[in-house]
NUZAZA-464650 format. One record per residue (C-alpha): x, y, z; residue in one letter; chain. Coordinates in pm, whole numbers, plus 32768, in hexadecimal, padded with zeros to 4 digits. Layout:
<pts>
{xx: X	yy: Y	zz: Z	resn: A	chain: A};
...
</pts>
This chain:
<pts>
{xx: 1B8F	yy: A8CC	zz: CEF2	resn: M	chain: A};
{xx: 1BB6	yy: AA31	zz: CE6D	resn: P	chain: A};
{xx: 1D09	yy: A9EF	zz: CDCB	resn: Y	chain: A};
{xx: 1D81	yy: A8DC	zz: CCE1	resn: I	chain: A};
{xx: 1EF3	yy: A88F	zz: CCB2	resn: Q	chain: A};
{xx: 1F5C	yy: A87C	zz: CB46	resn: T	chain: A};
{xx: 2063	yy: A798	zz: CAB1	resn: R	chain: A};
{xx: 2162	yy: A8B4	zz: CACD	resn: D	chain: A};
{xx: 2114	yy: A8DC	zz: CC41	resn: K	chain: A};
{xx: 2042	yy: AA19	zz: CC23	resn: Q	chain: A};
{xx: 1F03	yy: AA5D	zz: CCE5	resn: Q	chain: A};
{xx: 1DD4	yy: AAA8	zz: CC0A	resn: I	chain: A};
{xx: 1CA5	yy: AB3D	zz: CCB8	resn: F	chain: A};
{xx: 1B55	yy: AA99	zz: CC77	resn: I	chain: A};
{xx: 19F3	yy: AAD1	zz: CCEF	resn: R	chain: A};
{xx: 1934	yy: A991	zz: CD36	resn: D	chain: A};
{xx: 17CC	yy: A9FA	zz: CD66	resn: I	chain: A};
{xx: 1681	yy: A945	zz: CD8B	resn: G	chain: A};
{xx: 15FA	yy: A7EE	zz: CDD4	resn: R	chain: A};
{xx: 16CB	yy: A6B7	zz: CDAB	resn: Q	chain: A};
{xx: 1672	yy: A620	zz: CC5E	resn: S	chain: A};
{xx: 15CC	yy: A4D6	zz: CC0D	resn: K	chain: A};
{xx: 1620	yy: A40A	zz: CAD5	resn: P	chain: A};
{xx: 14E9	yy: A490	zz: CA29	resn: E	chain: A};
{xx: 1545	yy: A5F5	zz: CA89	resn: N	chain: A};
{xx: 16BC	yy: A623	zz: CA49	resn: P	chain: A};
{xx: 177C	yy: A757	zz: CAC0	resn: P	chain: A};
{xx: 17AA	yy: A87E	zz: C9D7	resn: I	chain: A};
{xx: 1900	yy: A918	zz: C998	resn: I	chain: A};
{xx: 18F8	yy: AA88	zz: C932	resn: L	chain: A};
{xx: 1A26	yy: AB2A	zz: C88C	resn: L	chain: A};
{xx: 1A47	yy: ACA5	zz: C883	resn: H	chain: A};
{xx: 1AD5	yy: AD84	zz: C771	resn: G	chain: A};
{xx: 1BF8	yy: AE77	zz: C763	resn: F	chain: A};
{xx: 1BD1	yy: AF8F	zz: C861	resn: G	chain: A};
{xx: 1ACC	yy: AEC6	zz: C91F	resn: M	chain: A};
{xx: 1AE1	yy: ADEB	zz: CA53	resn: Q	chain: A};
{xx: 1A11	yy: ACE6	zz: CB04	resn: S	chain: A};
{xx: 194E	yy: ADE4	zz: CBCF	resn: V	chain: A};
{xx: 18A4	yy: AE64	zz: CA93	resn: H	chain: A};
{xx: 17E4	yy: AD1D	zz: CA76	resn: W	chain: A};
{xx: 174E	yy: AD35	zz: CBD3	resn: L	chain: A};
{xx: 160F	yy: ADFB	zz: CB81	resn: P	chain: A};
{xx: 15AC	yy: ACE0	zz: CA96	resn: F	chain: A};
{xx: 162E	yy: ABBB	zz: CB61	resn: V	chain: A};
{xx: 159E	yy: AC0F	zz: CCB7	resn: L	chain: A};
{xx: 142F	yy: ABFE	zz: CC4B	resn: P	chain: A};
{xx: 1470	yy: AAA0	zz: CBC2	resn: L	chain: A};
{xx: 1555	yy: AA1F	zz: CCD3	resn: S	chain: A};
{xx: 1442	yy: A975	zz: CD9F	resn: R	chain: A};
{xx: 141C	yy: A872	zz: CC8D	resn: K	chain: A};
{xx: 1569	yy: A879	zz: CBD8	resn: H	chain: A};
{xx: 16DA	yy: A873	zz: CC26	resn: R	chain: A};
{xx: 17BE	yy: A96E	zz: CB78	resn: F	chain: A};
{xx: 193A	yy: A967	zz: CB69	resn: I	chain: A};
{xx: 19CE	yy: AAB4	zz: CB00	resn: I	chain: A};
{xx: 1B47	yy: AAED	zz: CAEE	resn: P	chain: A};
{xx: 1C0A	yy: AC30	zz: CADE	resn: D	chain: A};
{xx: 1D00	yy: AC06	zz: C9C1	resn: F	chain: A};
{xx: 1E6F	yy: AC58	zz: C9F6	resn: R	chain: A};
{xx: 1E95	yy: ADCF	zz: C9FB	resn: G	chain: A};
{xx: 1D2B	yy: AE1A	zz: CA57	resn: F	chain: A};
{xx: 1C5F	yy: AE3A	zz: CB94	resn: G	chain: A};
{xx: 1CF7	yy: AD88	zz: CCBD	resn: R	chain: A};
{xx: 1DEC	yy: ACD7	zz: CBD6	resn: S	chain: A};
{xx: 1E7B	yy: AE23	zz: CB5D	resn: H	chain: A};
{xx: 1FDB	yy: ADEF	zz: CBE4	resn: T	chain: A};
{xx: 2009	yy: ACA3	zz: CB2C	resn: I	chain: A};
{xx: 20C5	yy: ACC3	zz: C9E3	resn: S	chain: A};
{xx: 20A8	yy: ABEF	zz: C8AA	resn: H	chain: A};
{xx: 21A6	yy: AADC	zz: C873	resn: N	chain: A};
{xx: 2168	yy: AAB5	zz: C6FE	resn: R	chain: A};
{xx: 2162	yy: ABA5	zz: C5D7	resn: D	chain: A};
{xx: 2011	yy: AB15	zz: C574	resn: C	chain: A};
{xx: 1F3D	yy: AB98	zz: C692	resn: V	chain: A};
{xx: 1E09	yy: AADC	zz: C617	resn: I	chain: A};
{xx: 1EC2	yy: A990	zz: C636	resn: S	chain: A};
{xx: 1F41	yy: A9FF	zz: C78C	resn: N	chain: A};
{xx: 1DDD	yy: AA42	zz: C800	resn: Y	chain: A};
{xx: 1D65	yy: A8F6	zz: C76D	resn: A	chain: A};
{xx: 1E71	yy: A840	zz: C836	resn: D	chain: A};
{xx: 1E02	yy: A8F8	zz: C970	resn: D	chain: A};
{xx: 1C9A	yy: A894	zz: C928	resn: L	chain: A};
{xx: 1D07	yy: A728	zz: C904	resn: A	chain: A};
{xx: 1DB4	yy: A73E	zz: CA57	resn: D	chain: A};
{xx: 1C79	yy: A7CE	zz: CAF6	resn: I	chain: A};
{xx: 1BA1	yy: A6BB	zz: CA63	resn: I	chain: A};
{xx: 1C92	yy: A5AC	zz: CAD5	resn: E	chain: A};
{xx: 1CB8	yy: A62E	zz: CC37	resn: Q	chain: A};
{xx: 1B41	yy: A65D	zz: CC64	resn: L	chain: A};
{xx: 1B12	yy: A4FE	zz: CBD7	resn: D	chain: A};
{xx: 1A0A	yy: A56D	zz: CADD	resn: L	chain: A};
{xx: 1998	yy: A446	zz: CA0B	resn: K	chain: A};
{xx: 188A	yy: A501	zz: C94D	resn: Q	chain: A};
{xx: 1849	yy: A675	zz: C931	resn: F	chain: A};
{xx: 17B3	yy: A782	zz: C858	resn: K	chain: A};
{xx: 189F	yy: A886	zz: C7CD	resn: L	chain: A};
{xx: 1862	yy: A9F2	zz: C772	resn: A	chain: A};
{xx: 194D	yy: AB07	zz: C705	resn: G	chain: A};
{xx: 192F	yy: AC6D	zz: C692	resn: I	chain: A};
{xx: 1A29	yy: AD16	zz: C5A9	resn: S	chain: A};
{xx: 1B88	yy: ACA7	zz: C611	resn: M	chain: A};
{xx: 1AE5	yy: ABA8	zz: C6F7	resn: G	chain: A};
{xx: 1A3A	yy: AB0D	zz: C5C8	resn: A	chain: A};
{xx: 1B8C	yy: AAE2	zz: C51F	resn: F	chain: A};
{xx: 1C0C	yy: AA3B	zz: C65C	resn: V	chain: A};
{xx: 1AE1	yy: A950	zz: C65F	resn: A	chain: A};
{xx: 1B21	yy: A8EA	zz: C4F6	resn: L	chain: A};
{xx: 1C96	yy: A8C2	zz: C531	resn: Q	chain: A};
{xx: 1C4F	yy: A7E7	zz: C660	resn: Y	chain: A};
{xx: 1B6A	yy: A705	zz: C595	resn: Q	chain: A};
{xx: 1C65	yy: A6F5	zz: C479	resn: D	chain: A};
{xx: 1D87	yy: A698	zz: C560	resn: T	chain: A};
{xx: 1CDE	yy: A5C1	zz: C667	resn: Y	chain: A};
{xx: 1BAD	yy: A540	zz: C5B0	resn: G	chain: A};
{xx: 1A3B	yy: A578	zz: C5E5	resn: E	chain: A};
{xx: 19E2	yy: A42F	zz: C68E	resn: E	chain: A};
{xx: 1992	yy: A4D8	zz: C7D9	resn: S	chain: A};
{xx: 18DD	yy: A601	zz: C73B	resn: V	chain: A};
{xx: 1766	yy: A5D7	zz: C74D	resn: N	chain: A};
{xx: 171E	yy: A70C	zz: C678	resn: S	chain: A};
{xx: 17C6	yy: A854	zz: C620	resn: Y	chain: A};
{xx: 174A	yy: A9BE	zz: C61F	resn: L	chain: A};
{xx: 181A	yy: AA9C	zz: C536	resn: H	chain: A};
{xx: 17E4	yy: AC10	zz: C577	resn: I	chain: A};
{xx: 1840	yy: AD19	zz: C475	resn: D	chain: A};
{xx: 1991	yy: ACA7	zz: C3F2	resn: Q	chain: A};
{xx: 19FA	yy: AC83	zz: C289	resn: S	chain: A};
{xx: 1AB2	yy: AB3F	zz: C233	resn: P	chain: A};
{xx: 1BC8	yy: AC12	zz: C19C	resn: R	chain: A};
{xx: 1C6C	yy: AD56	zz: C213	resn: C	chain: A};
{xx: 1D36	yy: ADD4	zz: C0EC	resn: I	chain: A};
{xx: 1C9F	yy: AE23	zz: BF9A	resn: N	chain: A};
{xx: 1D24	yy: AD60	zz: BE71	resn: R	chain: A};
{xx: 1CC8	yy: AD50	zz: BD01	resn: H	chain: A};
{xx: 1BB6	yy: AC56	zz: BD57	resn: D	chain: A};
{xx: 1B48	yy: ACEE	zz: BEA3	resn: W	chain: A};
{xx: 1AD1	yy: AE53	zz: BEE7	resn: S	chain: A};
{xx: 1A28	yy: AE2B	zz: C03A	resn: W	chain: A};
{xx: 1B53	yy: AE2F	zz: C123	resn: G	chain: A};
{xx: 1B8B	yy: AF10	zz: C24F	resn: L	chain: A};
{xx: 1AEC	yy: B067	zz: C208	resn: F	chain: A};
{xx: 1A6E	yy: AFF1	zz: C0B4	resn: G	chain: A};
{xx: 1AD1	yy: B0DA	zz: BF99	resn: Q	chain: A};
{xx: 1BAD	yy: B19E	zz: C08A	resn: D	chain: A};
{xx: 1C77	yy: B066	zz: C0D6	resn: N	chain: A};
{xx: 1DBB	yy: B0D1	zz: C02E	resn: E	chain: A};
{xx: 1DD2	yy: B23C	zz: C0A9	resn: P	chain: A};
{xx: 1D68	yy: B1E5	zz: C20B	resn: R	chain: A};
{xx: 1E5E	yy: B0C5	zz: C226	resn: L	chain: A};
{xx: 1F70	yy: B19E	zz: C18E	resn: S	chain: A};
{xx: 1F32	yy: B29C	zz: C2A1	resn: R	chain: A};
{xx: 1F3D	yy: B186	zz: C3A4	resn: A	chain: A};
{xx: 2085	yy: B109	zz: C310	resn: T	chain: A};
{xx: 211B	yy: B264	zz: C339	resn: E	chain: A};
{xx: 20BB	yy: B265	zz: C4A9	resn: L	chain: A};
{xx: 2147	yy: B108	zz: C4D0	resn: L	chain: A};
{xx: 2295	yy: B171	zz: C43D	resn: E	chain: A};
{xx: 22A9	yy: B29C	zz: C526	resn: L	chain: A};
{xx: 225B	yy: B1D3	zz: C65F	resn: L	chain: A};
{xx: 231E	yy: B094	zz: C618	resn: T	chain: A};
{xx: 2471	yy: B125	zz: C687	resn: P	chain: A};
{xx: 23D3	yy: B187	zz: C7D3	resn: H	chain: A};
{xx: 2347	yy: B029	zz: C7FE	resn: I	chain: A};
{xx: 249E	yy: AF92	zz: C7BA	resn: E	chain: A};
{xx: 253F	yy: B080	zz: C8B5	resn: M	chain: A};
{xx: 2435	yy: B038	zz: C9BB	resn: G	chain: A};
{xx: 23CD	yy: B1A5	zz: C9D1	resn: T	chain: A};
{xx: 22C4	yy: B1D5	zz: CAE1	resn: P	chain: A};
{xx: 218B	yy: B287	zz: CA70	resn: Y	chain: A};
{xx: 21D8	yy: B3BA	zz: CB3F	resn: Q	chain: A};
{xx: 2322	yy: B3E8	zz: CA81	resn: A	chain: A};
{xx: 2289	yy: B3D8	zz: C925	resn: L	chain: A};
{xx: 22A2	yy: B51E	zz: C861	resn: P	chain: A};
{xx: 2165	yy: B5EA	zz: C884	resn: K	chain: A};
{xx: 2120	yy: B5F2	zz: C70E	resn: H	chain: A};
{xx: 2123	yy: B475	zz: C701	resn: L	chain: A};
{xx: 202D	yy: B45D	zz: C820	resn: K	chain: A};
{xx: 1F48	yy: B54F	zz: C76D	resn: I	chain: A};
{xx: 1F61	yy: B48E	zz: C628	resn: Q	chain: A};
{xx: 1F24	yy: B343	zz: C6DC	resn: L	chain: A};
{xx: 1DE2	yy: B3B9	zz: C780	resn: W	chain: A};
{xx: 1D6E	yy: B474	zz: C64A	resn: T	chain: A};
{xx: 1D92	yy: B33D	zz: C575	resn: D	chain: A};
{xx: 1CE8	yy: B268	zz: C67D	resn: L	chain: A};
{xx: 1BD1	yy: B369	zz: C692	resn: G	chain: A};
{xx: 1B99	yy: B34C	zz: C51B	resn: D	chain: A};
{xx: 1BA3	yy: B1D0	zz: C53C	resn: F	chain: A};
{xx: 1A9C	yy: B1C4	zz: C64E	resn: F	chain: A};
{xx: 19C4	yy: B2C5	zz: C59A	resn: A	chain: A};
{xx: 19C1	yy: B1DD	zz: C46C	resn: S	chain: A};
{xx: 1936	yy: B0CB	zz: C54B	resn: A	chain: A};
{xx: 1803	yy: B19B	zz: C59D	resn: L	chain: A};
{xx: 16E0	yy: B1F7	zz: C4BC	resn: S	chain: A};
{xx: 163B	yy: B320	zz: C565	resn: K	chain: A};
{xx: 16D5	yy: B47D	zz: C532	resn: P	chain: A};
{xx: 16B8	yy: B4CE	zz: C6A6	resn: L	chain: A};
{xx: 176D	yy: B38F	zz: C706	resn: H	chain: A};
{xx: 187F	yy: B3D7	zz: C607	resn: K	chain: A};
{xx: 18B1	yy: B532	zz: C695	resn: M	chain: A};
{xx: 18BE	yy: B4AF	zz: C7F8	resn: L	chain: A};
{xx: 19BF	yy: B3A6	zz: C796	resn: A	chain: A};
{xx: 1AA6	yy: B4AC	zz: C704	resn: K	chain: A};
{xx: 1A78	yy: B593	zz: C82F	resn: K	chain: A};
{xx: 1ABD	yy: B473	zz: C91D	resn: L	chain: A};
{xx: 1C03	yy: B41E	zz: C86C	resn: C	chain: A};
{xx: 1C5A	yy: B58E	zz: C866	resn: G	chain: A};
{xx: 1C54	yy: B596	zz: C9E2	resn: N	chain: A};
{xx: 1D86	yy: B4CF	zz: CA47	resn: E	chain: A};
{xx: 1D2E	yy: B4C2	zz: CBB8	resn: A	chain: A};
{xx: 1BDC	yy: B428	zz: CB6A	resn: V	chain: A};
{xx: 1C3E	yy: B337	zz: CA54	resn: I	chain: A};
{xx: 1D57	yy: B2A9	zz: CB27	resn: R	chain: A};
{xx: 1C4F	yy: B227	zz: CC19	resn: R	chain: A};
{xx: 1BB3	yy: B165	zz: CAFD	resn: V	chain: A};
{xx: 1CF9	yy: B0FD	zz: CA56	resn: M	chain: A};
{xx: 1E12	yy: B0FB	zz: CB59	resn: P	chain: A};
{xx: 1F71	yy: B145	zz: CAE0	resn: V	chain: A};
{xx: 2054	yy: B085	zz: CBCF	resn: N	chain: A};
{xx: 2085	yy: AF8D	zz: CAB4	resn: N	chain: A};
{xx: 2037	yy: B072	zz: C990	resn: W	chain: A};
{xx: 20FD	yy: AFA9	zz: C88A	resn: P	chain: A};
{xx: 1FF3	yy: AE98	zz: C88A	resn: V	chain: A};
{xx: 1F0A	yy: AF7D	zz: C7C8	resn: Y	chain: A};
{xx: 2014	yy: AFB9	zz: C6C1	resn: I	chain: A};
{xx: 2062	yy: AE46	zz: C6A5	resn: R	chain: A};
{xx: 1EF4	yy: AE03	zz: C658	resn: C	chain: A};
{xx: 1EFF	yy: AF0E	zz: C54C	resn: L	chain: A};
{xx: 2040	yy: AE80	zz: C4BD	resn: K	chain: A};
{xx: 1FAD	yy: AD22	zz: C4AC	resn: A	chain: A};
{xx: 1E7B	yy: AD98	zz: C3ED	resn: Y	chain: A};
{xx: 1F59	yy: AE45	zz: C2ED	resn: I	chain: A};
{xx: 206A	yy: AD3F	zz: C2C9	resn: E	chain: A};
{xx: 1FB8	yy: ABF3	zz: C2FA	resn: Q	chain: A};
{xx: 1EB8	yy: AC2D	zz: C1E2	resn: D	chain: A};
{xx: 1DAC	yy: AB63	zz: C295	resn: Y	chain: A};
{xx: 1CC6	yy: AA99	zz: C1B3	resn: N	chain: A};
{xx: 1BCA	yy: A9B3	zz: C257	resn: M	chain: A};
{xx: 1B0A	yy: A942	zz: C121	resn: L	chain: A};
{xx: 1BB3	yy: A7EC	zz: C115	resn: A	chain: A};
{xx: 1B6D	yy: A7BB	zz: C288	resn: T	chain: A};
{xx: 19FE	yy: A80E	zz: C25A	resn: L	chain: A};
{xx: 19E1	yy: A71B	zz: C13A	resn: Q	chain: A};
{xx: 1A57	yy: A5F3	zz: C207	resn: K	chain: A};
{xx: 1986	yy: A638	zz: C33F	resn: L	chain: A};
{xx: 1851	yy: A560	zz: C36B	resn: E	chain: A};
{xx: 17AC	yy: A5DA	zz: C4AD	resn: K	chain: A};
{xx: 1691	yy: A6DB	zz: C48F	resn: P	chain: A};
{xx: 16F3	yy: A848	zz: C469	resn: I	chain: A};
{xx: 1615	yy: A970	zz: C4C1	resn: S	chain: A};
{xx: 1691	yy: AA9A	zz: C3FB	resn: L	chain: A};
{xx: 1635	yy: ABE5	zz: C4A0	resn: L	chain: A};
{xx: 1675	yy: AD03	zz: C3AC	resn: V	chain: A};
{xx: 1656	yy: AE79	zz: C3E6	resn: G	chain: A};
{xx: 15D0	yy: AEF2	zz: C298	resn: L	chain: A};
{xx: 1659	yy: B050	zz: C2DF	resn: K	chain: A};
{xx: 17B2	yy: AFD4	zz: C33F	resn: S	chain: A};
{xx: 18C7	yy: B0BE	zz: C2C7	resn: E	chain: A};
{xx: 19D3	yy: AFEA	zz: C368	resn: M	chain: A};
{xx: 197F	yy: AEBA	zz: C293	resn: Y	chain: A};
{xx: 1883	yy: AEF9	zz: C179	resn: P	chain: A};
{xx: 1761	yy: AE09	zz: C18C	resn: C	chain: A};
{xx: 179A	yy: AD8F	zz: C027	resn: G	chain: A};
{xx: 18D4	yy: ACD9	zz: C090	resn: G	chain: A};
{xx: 1840	yy: AC51	zz: C1CF	resn: Q	chain: A};
{xx: 1710	yy: ABC4	zz: C11E	resn: L	chain: A};
{xx: 17F5	yy: AAFB	zz: C03C	resn: R	chain: A};
{xx: 1843	yy: AA20	zz: C165	resn: I	chain: A};
{xx: 16F7	yy: A977	zz: C11F	resn: A	chain: A};
{xx: 177E	yy: A914	zz: BFC6	resn: D	chain: A};
{xx: 189E	yy: A859	zz: C06C	resn: H	chain: A};
{xx: 17DF	yy: A79A	zz: C178	resn: H	chain: A};
{xx: 16C8	yy: A6A1	zz: C145	resn: R	chain: A};
{xx: 161C	yy: A6D7	zz: C295	resn: N	chain: A};
{xx: 1615	yy: A850	zz: C2C5	resn: C	chain: A};
{xx: 14F5	yy: A91E	zz: C34E	resn: K	chain: A};
{xx: 1508	yy: AA91	zz: C2F3	resn: V	chain: A};
{xx: 148B	yy: AB88	zz: C3F9	resn: I	chain: A};
{xx: 148A	yy: ACE7	zz: C363	resn: P	chain: A};
{xx: 1487	yy: AE14	zz: C44C	resn: F	chain: A};
{xx: 13F8	yy: AF23	zz: C36B	resn: A	chain: A};
{xx: 143C	yy: B045	zz: C459	resn: N	chain: A};
{xx: 1590	yy: AFD9	zz: C4D7	resn: S	chain: A};
{xx: 16F8	yy: B01B	zz: C47B	resn: G	chain: A};
{xx: 1821	yy: AF51	zz: C4F6	resn: H	chain: A};
{xx: 17AA	yy: AF54	zz: C660	resn: T	chain: A};
{xx: 1649	yy: AEC8	zz: C681	resn: P	chain: A};
{xx: 167B	yy: AEC1	zz: C7FB	resn: L	chain: A};
{xx: 166A	yy: B03F	zz: C7EE	resn: I	chain: A};
{xx: 158F	yy: B080	zz: C6BD	resn: D	chain: A};
{xx: 147B	yy: AF82	zz: C702	resn: Q	chain: A};
{xx: 14AF	yy: AEFF	zz: C864	resn: P	chain: A};
{xx: 134F	yy: AE76	zz: C89D	resn: I	chain: A};
{xx: 134F	yy: ADBD	zz: C753	resn: R	chain: A};
{xx: 14AD	yy: AD3B	zz: C79D	resn: F	chain: A};
{xx: 1440	yy: ACB7	zz: C8F2	resn: L	chain: A};
{xx: 1321	yy: ABFE	zz: C84B	resn: K	chain: A};
{xx: 1408	yy: AB62	zz: C74A	resn: E	chain: A};
{xx: 1502	yy: AAFB	zz: C856	resn: L	chain: A};
{xx: 13E5	yy: AA5A	zz: C915	resn: M	chain: A};
{xx: 1377	yy: A99D	zz: C7DA	resn: H	chain: A};
{xx: 14DD	yy: A928	zz: C7A6	resn: F	chain: A};
{xx: 14F8	yy: A8B8	zz: C911	resn: A	chain: A};
{xx: 13B4	yy: A7F2	zz: C90A	resn: T	chain: A};
{xx: 13C7	yy: A75E	zz: C7AA	resn: A	chain: A};
</pts>
């Protein structure tokens, strides 16, 4: 069953990999971040698939679900609804849940909206509970650079919104807007990485339109902008959600994360009574890239716990 039909009659691609689960060994749902897709989990899932079952969706706009558009301004709620549809159609009574970055927000939104009764445990990977800095919060997206970076993103959003409303195909976008789009995304992805070489490669990749379009297809390019718009306008704050959750949380934090400074992430433990902190000392926002062997070990511990 590679596709699941959502409540708005869309077809979401999922990977269902590994052994059928027993009650004592529930399946594990993995949720990817912005710019990622389900295939990026495979190097870590396949070594564990003989003993565990993994369910990995491609969110709307990404991977094999790229052509599916959002039907709500709050993309996180949209993704949480899709996740609920997947869980219902696969008839999952109990499962473990893990999310990285945007996927972590989706996991929290799902539990806030639909409850945590079916969630055995939750793995939260490098995501601050809040995105926008306020007088009482200075660990939002990009940390101290939160305001200037989001102001720049807002400028791009304002330039591209008329083209979204007119249904402009990517090929017809003005060249300078394409360049600005990929430049800003290159800076975004570079911020997710901790090693200088990886940062340079991310910017070079986004600077080569022919190459980056293989990673992030553009047939439905507005989905990327709608995600950006949601992060700016929805002012996501998951602290209240974390406070009311009761199931165990494993908090995996990249101590070198530029995307979300570790100080804000570690405060999750202050808002949840059953939280295990797993610091990755040599990792930024993407432990799958920075410390892959350590990440595989932690995923295995989460699967077997």
